[in-house]
N, C-alpha and C positions, 0 to 999 in steps of 0.2 A: 504493500500500500504506500509506504514512504517513497519507494522508487517511482511509483506512478505520479505522486505529487511533485517529486523533484523534476520529472520529465515535463510536467505541465508548467512548472515555474520557469524551467529553462526555455521552453517554447515561448512563453510570454516575454521573457527577456530578449530572446532572439528577434521576435517580431517587432520590438521597439528600438532596436539598436542598429544604427546606420552602418556601423563597422561590420555587423553580421551580413548585411547585404553585399558589402564589398568582398567579404570572405567568400560568399557564394559565387560572386563574379570571378574571383581568382580560381576557384575550383572548376567552374564552368569553362574558363579559358584553357585550363590544363586538360580537361576532358575532351575538348575539341581536338587537340593535337594527339591525345591518346587514341581517339577514335580514328583519326586519319592514318596514323602509323600502323595501328593494328589492322584496319581495313585493308590497306594496301598489301600488308604482309600475308593476310589471309588469302589474298588472290594468288600468291606466288606458286603454290603447288599446282594450280590449274592453268593460270595464264602467264606465269613468270614474273620477272621484275624489270622488264625492259622500260625504255623511256616512255613507251605508249601507255603502259600500266600506270606509271607514276603521273603522267600527264592527266590520265582519266581520274586518278585519285585526287589530284590537286584541283582540277576543274570542278569535280562534284562536291568537294569540300566547300569551295567558294560558292557554288550554286546552292547547296543546302543552307549555308549561313545567310546568303542573300534572301532566300525565301523566308527563313526564320526571322530575319530583321523586319521584313515587311509584315509578317503575321504578328510578330511581337508588338509592333507599333499599333496595329489594329486592336490587339487585346488590351494594351495599356490604355488606349482611349476608351474602350468599352468597360473595362473593369478598373477604374481609377482607384489608386491607393488600396488595392486588394492584394495583400501578400499571399493569400491562399492560391491565387491563380499562378503566381510565380512558383510556389512549392509543387503544385500539380505538374507544371511544365518540366521542372527539374527532375521529378520522380519518373515521369514518362520517358524523358531522355535517358535516364539511368537504366531503366528497364530495357529499352531498345539497345543500349550499349552492351548490357550484360548478355543479352540473347544473341548478339552479333556472331560470336563463334559458332553457336548452334545453328542459326538460320543460314549462315554462309555456306555450310556444307550442302544443304539441301537445294539452295538456290543455284550454286555452281554446278551441281549435278545436272541441272536442267539447261544450263547455258554453255556447258563444256563443248558442245559440237558447233557453236557459233565461231566466227573468226575471232582473232585475238582482240581486236579493238572493240567490236560490238559485244563480245562476251564479257570483257572487263567492265565496260560501261554499264551494261544492263545489270550485272551482278552487283556492282557498287550502288546503283540506283535502288536496288531492292534491299540491301542489308546495311549500307553505310549512310546513305542519304537521309533516311528518316530520323535517326538520332541527332544528326547535325542540324536538321531543320528545327527541332525542339531546343537544341542548345542555342541556336541563333535567336530564338525568341527571348532568351533570358536577359540580355543587355537592355533592350528597350523597356522591359518590365521593371528592372531594377532602377533604371534612370527615372522612370515615372514615380517609383516609391521614394526616391531620394530627393525629388524636386518638388518643393512647395511653392516656389515663386518662379516666374518666367525668367528673370534675369539670372537665376542660379542654374538654369538648364545646361548651359555650356560647360560650367564647372563640373556638374554631376556627370555629364556625358564623358568629359575628358577623364575624370577619375575612374569611371567604370571601365572604359575601353583600355586605359593604361593598366589597371589592375588585372583585367582579363588577359591582356597580351602578356603581362609578366608571368601569369600562371601558365600560359601556353609555352613560353620560353623555357621555364624551369621543367615542366613536364616533358618537353621534347628532349632536353638533355638527359633527364632521368630515364625516360623510356628508351631512348636510342643507345645510350652508353652503358646502362646497367640493367634495367628491369626486363626488357624484352630479351636481350642476350642471355640472361640468367634464368628467367622464369617463363619464357615462351609467350604465347598470345592469349590463350583462354583465361589463365589465372589473372594476368594484368587487366584484361577486359572486365572480368567480374569484380575485381577489387576497385578499379576506377569507377565502375557503376555504383558500387556500394558507397564509396566516398562521396560521390556526387549526390546520392539520395539520402544519406543518413541524417544530415542536419535539416533538410526540408521535411523529412518524416517526423522528426522530433517536434519541429515548429508546428506542423499540421495537426499534431495530436491535441493541441490546445483547443482548437475550434471544432474539428471533425474527427474525433478519435476512431470512429468506425471506418471511415474512408482511409485513414492512415493505416489502419491495421490490414485492410484489404490490399492496399498497394504494397505493404511490406510482405505479405504472403506471395503476391505476384512477383515481387523482386527476388525473393528467396527461391521461388520455383524456377525462375529464369536462370538464376545462378546454378542451380542443380542441373538443369538441362544442358547448359553450356559446358559445364565441367565434365559431363559424361558423353558428350556427342563426339563421334568420330566415325570414319568409314570402317567397316568390318571386312577384313580379308579372310580368305580361307586358310586351312592349316598348312598349305604349301608355302605361304608367305609368312616367314618368321622374322618379325621386327626385333632387332637387337638393340637399336639405339634410335632415339627420336629427340630432336631439339628444334625449337622455333627461335629464330633470332632476327635481328634487324637486317642481316644479309640474306635471310631466307630460311627455308626449312631444310634441315639436314637429317637424313635417315640412313641407317645401315640395315640391310635386309638380306636374308638368305632365301633364295628361291630358284627353282629349275630354270634352265635357259631355253624356254620354249621360243620357237621362231628365231633363235639365235644360233643354236648348234643342233645338228641332226640327232645327237644322242641325249639331248635335254639334260645335260649334266648339271649338278648342283653348283650354284655360284653365289658369291657374296657381292652385293651391290652397294655402292655409295650413291645415294640419290640426293640431289640438291634441287629443291623446288620441284620434286617429282620427276626430275630428268636424270637419267642414268649417266653418271660421271665416270665411274670405275666399276668393272665387273671382273672379279678374279675367281678362278676355280678353286673348289675345296681341295682338289687333287694337288699334290705338291705343297700343301699348306700355304695357299695364297701367294705363291711366288710368281705366278704367270697369269696374264690376262686371258679371259675367254674370247675377247674380241680379236679378230685376226689382223686388224690394221695396226695394233699398238706396236708390234715388233719392227715396223718399218722405220720408226724413229731411231732406235739404237742402231739399226742396220746402216742408215745413212750417217749417223754420228761416228760409226766405227772407223771412218777414214782418219780420225784423229788418234794419236798414240795414248797409251795408258799414262795417267798422271795429268791429263788435260783438265783445265778448270772449266766447269760447266755451271751456268746459272739457269735454273728452271723457274719460269714464271707460271705459277699455278700448280698446286700439289695433287688435287684429287685424292685418290686412295693410295698414292705412292707407287703406282705401276712403273712410271718412267724412272723414278728414283732407283728402284731395284734394278732396272735394266742398265742404267748408267753405272751403278755400282759393280755390275758384272763386267763392265768394260774397264774397271779400276780407275774411274774418273774421280776427281775431287768435286763433289756436288754441293751446291747451295740452292736453296729453294726460297722463293718469295710467295707467300700465301696470305690473302687478306683476312681470312676467317680462321681464327685460332681453333675453333671446333674441328675443322677439317684436319689440322695437324694431330689433334688428340685422337680422333677416330682412326686415322691412318696408322698410328702406332698401336692402338689397342685392338682394333678389329682386322687390320690388314697386314700386320706384322712388319711394318716399316721400322727400320733401325732407329731407336729413340735418340741415337747420337747424331742423326741427320741434322745438318744446320738449316733451320727454317726461320726465315725472317718474317714476322707478322707485319705486313706493310702493303700498301698499294704498289703494284709493279712499276708504274711510271715514276712514282715518287722515289722508289728505291733506286731506279736507274739514274735519276737525277742527282742523288745524294751519295751513292756508294763510290768509294775511291778505287776499288779493285777493278781489274780488267779480266776478261774471260775469253777462252778459246771458242766456246759455243754459248749462245743465248737461245733458249728454247721458250717459245710462247705456247702455253697450253692452258689458256684462261677462258675458253669459250664455254657458254652454258646455253645451248640451243637458241632460245629466243633472245638472249642477252649477249651482246657483243661488246668487248672492251675497246670501243673505238678510239679512246684517248691513247691507246698503245699503238694503234696501227695508222697513225697520221705521219705525215712527212717529218713533223717535229719529233714525234715519238721515236721514229726510226733513227733520227739524228742523235737522240739521247742514247739509244742502244749502240749506235756505231762508235760513239766516243768510249764505250765500255768494252769494245772488242780488242783483243790482242791482234798484232799483225798476223794476217792469214786466218783470222777468226771467221765464224759463220753464224748466221741467224737461221733458226728453224721455227716456222710458224705453222701450228695446226689450224686447219680451216675446214669448212664443210665441203662437200664433194662437187657442187655445181660449178662448171666453168663455162658452159654454153648458155645461150639464150638469156632471157631477162633475169632468171635466178642466178646466173653466173656473173652478172655485172659486178657484184660485190667482190668476188675473187679476182676478176680482171682489174678492178680498181686497186686492190691490194698489190697486185703484180705491178701495175703502172706506178704506184706510189713508191714501192721499193726500188724500181728502176730509176725513178726521178731522184731518189736519195743517193744514187751512185752505185747501187749494188748490181751485180750480175745475178740473175734470178733463174732458177729452175723450179719446176713443180713436179713433185712426186705424187702420183695418184694411186691410192691403194686399190686393190681389185674390187670389182662390183659396179653396179649402176651408179649414176651420179647421186641419186637420192640416198644411197646406202654406203657411200664410201667417204674417205677423207682426202683432202689435199694437204700436202706438206710443202710449204714454200721453203726453198733452200737458197739463202741469199748471202753472198760474200763479195768482197771488193776485188777478188781475183778468181779466175776459173778454178773449179775444184775437179779432181779426178775421183770418181766414185767406183772405180774398178777394184780398188784395194779395200773391199769390205770384209768384215769378219765378225759375224754375229749369228747366233742360232738359238732357238727355243724349242722345247718339247712340244709336240702336237702340231708343229708348223714346219713345212719344208724349208730348208736352208736356201736363202736367196743367193744366187751366184752372179746374176747380172742385174744390178739395180736399175740400169738404164732402160730395161724393158718396161718399167713402170713410170717413166718420165713422160710428161706431156710435151709433145713436139712444138717447140716455140715458133717454128716456121709457120705453123698453121694457127697460132694463137693471135687473134686480133684484139688488141686492147685499146683501139682508137676511141671506143665509146666509154672507156673507163674514166673515172675522175680521180684527180689528185686529192687524196684525203688530207685534211689539215685541221689543226686545232680551231681555227677561226670559223670553219664551215664544216662541222661534223655531218656526214651523210651516210656513214656505213650502216647505222641501225636501220635506216629506211631501206637501203639496198638489200640488207640481210633479211628483212622481214618476210618476204614471200616464202622463202624456205623455212624460216623459223615457225611460221604458222603451222605448216604441215608437220614438222617434227613434234611440236608440243601436242598437237592433236593425236599423232601416232603413239607417242609415249603414254598419254592418258588412256588411249584405247587399249594399248598392250596390257596395262595393269588391270584394267577393268575386265578385259576379256579372260585373262588367265587366273586372276587372284582375288577379285572382289567377290564377296559372298552374293549369290544370286537371291 
């Protein structure tokens, strides 16, 4: 009984204190940024983290707030000095934020077969836009409650928007640098919603305790649903590790290699945003990749002697690290996501003594003093292309870090012809413009199912002296059999990629759309419970 009286007294105090409304504004501003970051990252396993996804998230955040400001202005005029209206709006926003992880799964299951841009936009409209609309209503309502005289309106509005923006700044740093990387998406969404709702619920209990109790039950039910919602896979899909972070979803999964190898052997997969990054066989204790294209990298690199210094940009599960170690090279790796380093060691058996720099690859190239014999780019993630690495300025940064006689190797998707091949032709043209002599090694298979490896150096290389082999794959004796004939490669329509005019993401998109759809289809076809 005493607790109930205390709650009512606290609610009365809150309703009369202007600082309380400013506190609500601070929390609302932070919740907006939490909603935007979490919403965009919830999209990642389905639609990736490309520029188009982030553009959709930013645009719909602004759109939701715009509509909310308009509706909040109307409500503040209709319900003047009515704090309960503000409390209801905040609680509804909190409920919608809490259920966002739960609703997003079901919404994206319906939109997954749409193209990348439309699927992302419609999904965000369904699960992220509504809570942002209600959050947008908050500032006009608070300004109305704080303003008793017309000449004080400007001061009140300035205070509210300043406090709200400050909350957004602090929440963005907390979410981006600590909370999401350490606690994922569902938990932070639930906690952010509860923080947004708890003070309005207490304040609402003073006037309409029954309504407050009903909303509290709805709030807790939404938290329960969101905390238990996830896709259910069959017993062949054994998830060993799962992490949600600001750089995307990372999973380690054991599953058979359906549609990849004829014998359907068991493999261990590293998936980032539901895209297969590494796939190693259980046979030989995860020493070798199941993919047949991966051993072309060390085969081409083997023209360099033992003891060569190699810089690998992008770690994955450590497949290339193991291959380079077999060639007795001195290997350093740059990886932007520390989780990837940890899972490579724990689940894929990478040597824990491997030198791994947690950094952006371009930043590392600009700041490192050391020079290398080989620099390998393996930073691609289907729909996401690190275009800041593949500009003429980026290649100049890499060129300054090459030893005399050094070589750059760049992994790329398999299209070289037609509209989908324009991105690869542009990379070739940009490397050539940077002064490199460029060859392209194409792994076997159709364009849609192969990889291209750009081999760029300041002087001609002789690839006849190769020396590398792996179990389960025939030893390559003539690497030139896999080279694209430059005499028939027309790069006239390619563009010089530059920092000032990034275009690679757009050129890359047609192929990326198909890959993302194919990957999602693959896992649903074989491993999702029917």
